[in-house]
C-alpha positions as CSV (number, residue, x, y, z in Angstrom):
1,X,29.6,-11.7,-28.9
2,X,26.2,-11.9,-27.1
3,X,25.1,-9.5,-24.5
4,X,26.1,-10.1,-20.8
5,X,25.6,-6.9,-18.9
6,X,28.4,-7.1,-16.5
7,X,31.5,-7.7,-18.6
8,X,33.0,-9.3,-15.4
9,X,30.1,-11.8,-14.9
10,X,28.9,-10.0,-11.9
11,X,25.1,-9.2,-12.4
12,X,24.8,-8.0,-9.0
13,X,21.6,-9.9,-8.4
14,X,20.9,-10.7,-4.8
15,X,17.7,-12.9,-5.0
16,X,18.1,-13.5,-1.3
17,X,16.9,-16.5,0.5
18,X,14.8,-19.6,-0.5
19,X,11.3,-20.9,0.4
20,X,11.1,-22.3,4.0
21,X,13.0,-25.6,4.5
22,X,11.0,-28.7,5.5
23,X,10.4,-29.1,8.9
24,X,10.3,-32.4,11.1
25,X,6.6,-32.3,10.6
26,X,6.8,-32.1,6.8
27,X,9.1,-35.1,6.8
28,X,6.6,-37.2,8.9
29,X,3.6,-36.2,6.9
30,X,5.0,-36.1,3.4
31,X,5.0,-33.3,0.8
32,X,4.9,-29.6,2.2
33,X,3.3,-26.9,0.0
34,X,6.5,-25.0,-0.4
35,X,8.1,-28.2,-2.0
36,X,5.5,-28.5,-4.9
37,X,7.8,-26.5,-7.1
38,X,11.4,-27.0,-7.4
39,X,12.5,-23.3,-7.8
40,X,16.2,-24.0,-8.1
41,X,15.6,-26.3,-10.8
42,X,13.2,-23.8,-12.5
43,X,15.8,-21.0,-12.4
44,X,18.4,-23.3,-13.7
45,X,16.4,-24.6,-16.6
46,X,15.1,-21.2,-17.5
47,X,18.7,-19.6,-17.6
48,X,19.6,-22.4,-20.1
49,X,16.5,-22.0,-22.2
50,X,16.7,-18.2,-22.5
51,X,18.4,-16.6,-25.4
52,X,21.1,-14.3,-24.2
53,X,19.9,-11.2,-26.0
54,X,21.1,-9.0,-28.8
55,X,24.6,-9.2,-30.2
56,X,26.9,-6.5,-29.0
57,X,30.6,-5.7,-28.6
58,X,32.4,-5.4,-25.4
59,X,32.7,-1.8,-25.4
60,X,28.9,-1.2,-26.3
61,X,28.1,-3.6,-23.2
62,X,30.3,-1.7,-20.9
63,X,28.6,1.6,-22.0
64,X,25.2,0.1,-21.7
65,X,25.9,-1.0,-18.1
66,X,27.5,2.3,-17.0
67,X,24.6,4.4,-18.5
68,X,22.0,2.4,-16.8
69,X,23.6,2.6,-13.5
70,X,23.9,6.4,-14.1
71,X,20.4,6.6,-15.3
72,X,19.2,4.9,-12.2
73,X,20.9,7.5,-10.0
74,X,19.8,10.5,-12.4
75,X,16.1,9.5,-12.0
76,X,15.9,9.8,-8.3
77,X,15.6,13.6,-8.2
78,X,13.2,14.3,-11.0
79,X,10.9,11.5,-9.8
80,X,11.0,12.9,-6.3
81,X,10.2,16.4,-7.6
82,X,7.5,15.4,-10.0
83,X,5.8,12.7,-7.7
84,X,6.5,14.6,-4.5
85,X,7.7,11.4,-2.8
86,X,11.1,10.7,-2.0
87,X,13.2,7.5,-1.6
88,X,14.7,7.3,1.9
89,X,18.5,7.7,2.2
90,X,20.6,4.5,2.3
91,X,18.2,2.7,-0.3
92,X,20.2,0.3,-2.2
93,X,21.1,1.5,-5.8
94,X,19.7,-0.2,-8.9
95,X,21.2,-3.4,-10.1
96,X,22.0,-4.0,-13.7
97,X,21.1,-7.9,-14.6
98,X,21.2,-10.0,-17.6
99,X,18.3,-12.4,-18.3
100,X,19.4,-15.2,-16.0
101,X,20.0,-12.6,-13.3
102,X,16.4,-11.6,-13.6
103,X,15.3,-15.2,-13.6
104,X,17.3,-16.2,-10.3
105,X,15.8,-13.1,-8.5
106,X,12.2,-13.7,-9.6
107,X,12.5,-17.6,-9.0
108,X,13.5,-16.8,-5.4
109,X,10.8,-14.1,-4.9
110,X,8.1,-16.5,-6.3
111,X,8.9,-19.2,-4.2
112,X,8.9,-17.0,-1.1
113,X,5.6,-15.4,-2.2
114,X,3.8,-18.6,-3.0
115,X,5.3,-20.8,-0.2
116,X,2.5,-20.0,2.5
117,X,-0.2,-20.2,-0.2
118,X,1.0,-23.6,-1.3
119,X,1.5,-24.7,2.3
120,X,-2.2,-23.9,3.1
121,X,-3.4,-25.7,0.0
122,X,-1.4,-28.9,0.9
123,X,-2.6,-28.6,4.5
124,X,-6.3,-28.4,3.3
125,X,-6.0,-31.3,1.1
126,X,-4.3,-33.3,3.8
127,X,-7.2,-32.7,6.2
128,X,-9.7,-33.5,3.6
129,X,-7.9,-36.8,2.7
130,X,-7.8,-37.9,6.4
131,X,-11.4,-37.2,6.7
132,X,-12.1,-39.4,3.7
133,X,-9.7,-42.1,5.1
134,X,-11.5,-42.1,8.4
135,X,-14.9,-42.6,6.8
136,X,-13.8,-45.6,4.8
137,X,-11.7,-47.1,7.8
138,X,-8.4,-46.9,6.0
139,X,-5.0,-45.2,6.7
140,X,-4.0,-42.3,4.7
141,X,-1.4,-43.2,2.1
142,X,1.0,-40.4,1.8
143,X,3.1,-39.5,-1.4
144,X,6.5,-41.1,-1.2
145,X,9.7,-39.0,-1.4
146,X,10.5,-40.2,-4.9
147,X,7.1,-39.2,-6.3
148,X,7.5,-35.9,-4.5
149,X,10.8,-35.2,-6.1
150,X,9.5,-36.1,-9.6
151,X,6.4,-34.0,-9.1
152,X,8.3,-30.9,-8.0
153,X,10.7,-31.4,-10.9
154,X,8.1,-31.4,-13.4
155,X,6.3,-28.3,-12.1
156,X,9.8,-26.7,-11.9
157,X,10.4,-27.5,-15.6
158,X,6.9,-25.9,-16.3
159,X,7.7,-22.7,-14.3
160,X,11.1,-22.5,-16.1
161,X,9.3,-22.2,-19.5
162,X,7.4,-19.2,-18.2
163,X,10.3,-17.5,-16.6
164,X,12.3,-17.9,-19.6
165,X,9.7,-16.2,-21.9
166,X,8.9,-13.3,-19.4
167,X,12.6,-12.6,-19.0
168,X,12.9,-11.6,-22.5
169,X,10.2,-8.9,-22.2
170,X,10.9,-7.2,-18.7
171,X,12.8,-3.9,-19.1
172,X,13.1,-3.3,-15.4
173,X,11.5,-4.1,-12.2
174,X,11.3,-3.2,-8.4
175,X,11.4,-6.8,-6.9
176,X,9.4,-6.8,-3.7
177,X,11.5,-9.7,-2.6
178,X,9.2,-11.2,0.2
179,X,12.3,-13.4,1.4
180,X,14.7,-10.5,1.5
181,X,15.9,-7.2,0.5
182,X,13.8,-5.3,-2.2
183,X,15.9,-4.2,-5.2
184,X,15.4,-2.1,-8.4
185,X,16.6,-3.9,-11.4
186,X,17.3,-3.1,-15.0
187,X,17.5,-6.0,-17.5
188,X,20.1,-4.7,-19.8
189,X,19.7,-7.0,-22.9
190,X,16.0,-6.3,-23.0
191,X,16.6,-2.5,-22.8
192,X,19.2,-2.7,-25.6
193,X,16.8,-4.7,-27.7
194,X,13.8,-2.4,-27.3
195,X,15.8,0.7,-28.0
196,X,17.0,-0.7,-31.1
197,X,13.6,-2.0,-32.2
198,X,12.0,1.5,-31.6
199,X,15.1,3.4,-33.2
200,X,15.0,6.0,-30.4
201,X,17.8,8.0,-28.7
202,X,19.5,5.3,-26.4
203,X,20.5,7.8,-23.6
204,X,16.8,9.2,-23.5
205,X,15.3,5.8,-23.5
206,X,17.4,4.5,-20.8
207,X,16.6,7.4,-18.5
208,X,12.8,7.1,-19.5
209,X,12.9,3.4,-18.2
210,X,14.7,4.4,-15.1
211,X,12.0,7.1,-14.4
212,X,9.4,4.4,-14.5
213,X,11.2,1.9,-12.3
214,X,12.3,4.5,-9.8
215,X,8.8,5.5,-9.4
216,X,7.9,2.0,-8.4
217,X,10.7,2.1,-6.0
218,X,9.8,5.3,-4.4
219,X,6.0,4.1,-4.1
220,X,7.2,1.3,-1.9
221,X,10.1,3.1,-0.1
222,X,8.2,6.4,0.7
223,X,5.2,4.5,1.7
224,X,6.5,2.0,4.3
225,X,3.2,0.0,4.7
226,X,2.5,-0.6,0.9
227,X,5.1,-3.5,0.4
228,X,3.7,-5.7,3.2
229,X,0.1,-4.8,2.2
230,X,0.4,-5.7,-1.4
231,X,2.2,-9.1,-0.5
232,X,-0.4,-10.0,2.0
233,X,-3.1,-9.2,-0.3
234,X,-1.6,-11.1,-3.1
235,X,-1.1,-14.1,-0.9
236,X,-4.7,-14.0,0.4
237,X,-6.1,-13.9,-3.2
238,X,-3.8,-16.7,-4.2
239,X,-4.9,-18.9,-1.3
240,X,-8.6,-18.3,-2.0
241,X,-8.2,-19.0,-5.7
242,X,-7.1,-22.6,-4.9
243,X,-10.2,-24.9,-5.2
244,X,-11.0,-27.1,-2.3
245,X,-9.7,-30.6,-2.8
246,X,-13.2,-32.0,-3.6
247,X,-13.9,-29.4,-6.1
248,X,-10.4,-29.7,-8.0
249,X,-11.9,-31.9,-10.9
250,X,-14.9,-29.5,-11.3
251,X,-12.9,-26.4,-11.5
252,X,-10.3,-28.0,-14.0
253,X,-13.1,-28.7,-16.1
254,X,-14.6,-25.1,-16.0
255,X,-11.1,-23.7,-16.7
256,X,-10.4,-25.9,-19.6
257,X,-13.7,-25.1,-21.2
258,X,-12.9,-21.3,-21.0
259,X,-9.4,-21.5,-22.5
260,X,-10.6,-20.9,-26.0
261,X,-12.2,-17.6,-24.9
262,X,-8.9,-16.7,-23.3
263,X,-7.0,-17.2,-26.5
264,X,-9.4,-15.3,-28.5
265,X,-9.2,-12.4,-26.2
266,X,-12.8,-12.6,-25.0
267,X,-11.9,-13.0,-21.3
268,X,-8.9,-12.8,-19.1
269,X,-6.9,-15.7,-17.6
270,X,-7.5,-14.5,-14.1
271,X,-11.2,-14.2,-14.5
272,X,-11.3,-17.9,-15.5
273,X,-9.3,-19.0,-12.6
274,X,-11.3,-17.1,-10.1
275,X,-14.9,-17.8,-8.8
276,X,-17.3,-14.9,-8.5
277,X,-16.5,-14.3,-4.8
278,X,-12.7,-14.5,-5.5
279,X,-13.0,-12.1,-8.5
280,X,-14.0,-9.3,-5.9
281,X,-10.8,-9.9,-4.0
282,X,-8.9,-10.1,-7.1
283,X,-10.3,-6.8,-8.4
284,X,-9.1,-5.1,-5.2
285,X,-5.4,-6.2,-6.0
286,X,-6.0,-5.3,-9.6
287,X,-6.9,-1.9,-8.6
288,X,-3.8,-1.2,-6.5
289,X,-1.8,-2.6,-9.5
290,X,-3.4,-0.4,-12.0
291,X,-2.8,2.6,-9.8
292,X,1.0,1.7,-9.3
293,X,1.6,1.2,-13.1
294,X,-0.4,4.1,-14.2
295,X,1.3,6.3,-11.7
296,X,4.7,5.2,-12.8
297,X,3.7,5.8,-16.5
298,X,2.4,9.4,-15.7
299,X,5.5,10.2,-13.6
300,X,8.0,9.3,-16.3
301,X,6.1,11.3,-18.9
302,X,5.4,14.2,-16.6
303,X,9.1,14.9,-16.2
304,X,9.1,16.5,-19.7
305,X,11.5,17.3,-22.4
306,X,13.7,19.4,-20.1
307,X,15.0,16.1,-18.6
308,X,14.3,13.8,-21.6
309,X,14.2,15.7,-24.7
310,X,12.8,13.0,-27.0
311,X,10.1,11.8,-24.4
312,X,7.1,12.2,-26.7
313,X,8.7,10.2,-29.5
314,X,9.6,7.4,-27.0
315,X,6.0,7.4,-25.6
316,X,4.5,7.1,-29.0
317,X,6.6,4.3,-30.3
318,X,6.6,2.5,-27.0
319,X,2.7,2.6,-26.9
320,X,2.7,1.3,-30.5
321,X,5.0,-1.5,-29.5
322,X,2.8,-2.6,-26.7
323,X,0.0,-3.0,-29.2
324,X,2.0,-4.6,-32.0
325,X,2.9,-8.2,-30.5
326,X,2.7,-11.0,-33.0
327,X,0.2,-13.8,-33.0
328,X,2.1,-16.3,-30.7
329,X,3.3,-13.6,-28.5
330,X,-0.3,-12.3,-28.0
331,X,-1.5,-15.8,-27.2
332,X,1.2,-16.1,-24.5
333,X,0.5,-12.9,-23.1
334,X,-3.3,-13.9,-22.7
335,X,-2.4,-17.2,-21.1
336,X,0.0,-15.5,-18.6
337,X,-2.4,-12.6,-17.9
338,X,-0.1,-10.0,-19.3
339,X,-2.8,-8.6,-21.6
340,X,-4.5,-7.5,-18.3
341,X,-1.3,-5.8,-17.2
342,X,-1.2,-3.8,-20.4
343,X,-4.8,-2.3,-19.4
344,X,-3.5,-1.5,-15.9
345,X,-1.0,0.9,-17.5
346,X,-3.9,2.7,-19.3
347,X,-6.5,2.5,-16.7
348,X,-4.2,3.7,-14.0
349,X,-2.8,6.5,-15.9
350,X,-6.3,7.9,-16.6
351,X,-7.2,7.6,-13.0
352,X,-4.0,9.4,-11.9
353,X,-4.3,12.3,-14.4
354,X,-8.0,12.8,-13.5
355,X,-7.6,12.9,-9.8
356,X,-4.5,15.2,-10.1
357,X,-6.5,17.6,-12.5
358,X,-9.1,17.7,-9.6
359,X,-7.1,18.0,-6.5
360,X,-3.5,18.3,-7.6
361,X,-0.5,16.2,-6.8
362,X,-0.6,16.7,-3.0
363,X,-4.3,15.9,-3.1
364,X,-3.5,12.7,-5.1
365,X,-0.9,11.7,-2.6
366,X,-3.6,11.5,0.0
367,X,-4.2,8.0,-1.3
368,X,-0.8,6.8,0.3
369,X,-2.1,7.5,3.8
370,X,-3.3,4.0,4.5
371,X,-4.9,0.9,2.8
372,X,-8.3,2.5,3.3
373,X,-7.5,5.5,1.1
374,X,-6.2,3.4,-1.9
375,X,-8.7,3.5,-4.8
376,X,-11.4,0.9,-4.9
377,X,-12.0,-1.3,-7.9
378,X,-15.1,0.9,-9.2
379,X,-12.9,4.2,-8.4
380,X,-10.3,3.4,-10.9
381,X,-13.0,3.7,-13.8
382,X,-14.7,6.7,-11.9
383,X,-11.9,8.8,-10.3
384,X,-14.3,11.5,-9.1
385,X,-15.9,8.9,-6.8
386,X,-12.5,8.5,-5.0
387,X,-12.0,12.1,-4.8
388,X,-15.5,12.4,-3.2
389,X,-14.8,9.7,-0.7
390,X,-11.2,10.9,0.4
391,X,-11.6,14.6,0.2
392,X,-15.3,15.2,0.6
């Protein structure tokens, strides 16, 4: 029997809404940006492609689901005490999902996150195409509905491959859900696979994972402005990273020429996709992501052996696991920008520990005051400069 986290077939996933429906203007003028990807097709195809996970009997599955739900609840107080931040009452409990459940939630969230970005790109292209058509004395020829459907289906299939692969790696996630209600999720088959691979105490490992993800939840719920700020920043960077229509061929050539460097690990995919001006904005978002990931890593380690007796063993083996991906796995990580995410854990954790050593937890928590007190890109690598700027 293969792993299906909820033995009754209820993953509890609430992916929320879908990208905005087409408006009359969309129908009149052709393809809308949010229609460029068939997200429903992507979710369905990815769910068919992904393996279900490690084999387990019904009793083991039921125990896994129950313990993950319990770990989510048990993580709340230690994280609040350690981080000195508290999740507000009434926050929805964690969901335990299988891989298709994670895929469904993330396809919906990605669609909602990217919809305004893609709408802007298509709008810019349409304006440029109209201008060219006017200079040539011709009417603008819109893409027909059949071609639109084929294009969005092809793109959806490509996204499905990415979602399928990532869904086998993620242990847990705080889904920002731009389209609906944010939720904390644990991906049960991946947690089961990881604890078996690492040969660690299952109960301790499940609680350790819950600590990391609960820290992300408390970051976004105890700091009310943070979720919307990060969504807006990510959308802004995404829109600016899209080349102007008349620059598309040139940018594609530049990107293709640099792919070998990405595969060798000489550069990062996000640096390849961005222009020098865009990299500055991207660095700002990366600094925040480094902070969030590093803070979660520090908190889940700081709770200590009184809560998780084997925390040192888990951390040691998990760190080695992050380094030990095989050849194909490393290539995919580089192409999807996940190598950069691995660096975020390290860089952010160094920043958090350095700042806390200088000004304590309460002094560190001053960074949650406003977007202006978040660390700047250069400050992640030089924590003392953040302390000097914020604390004087």
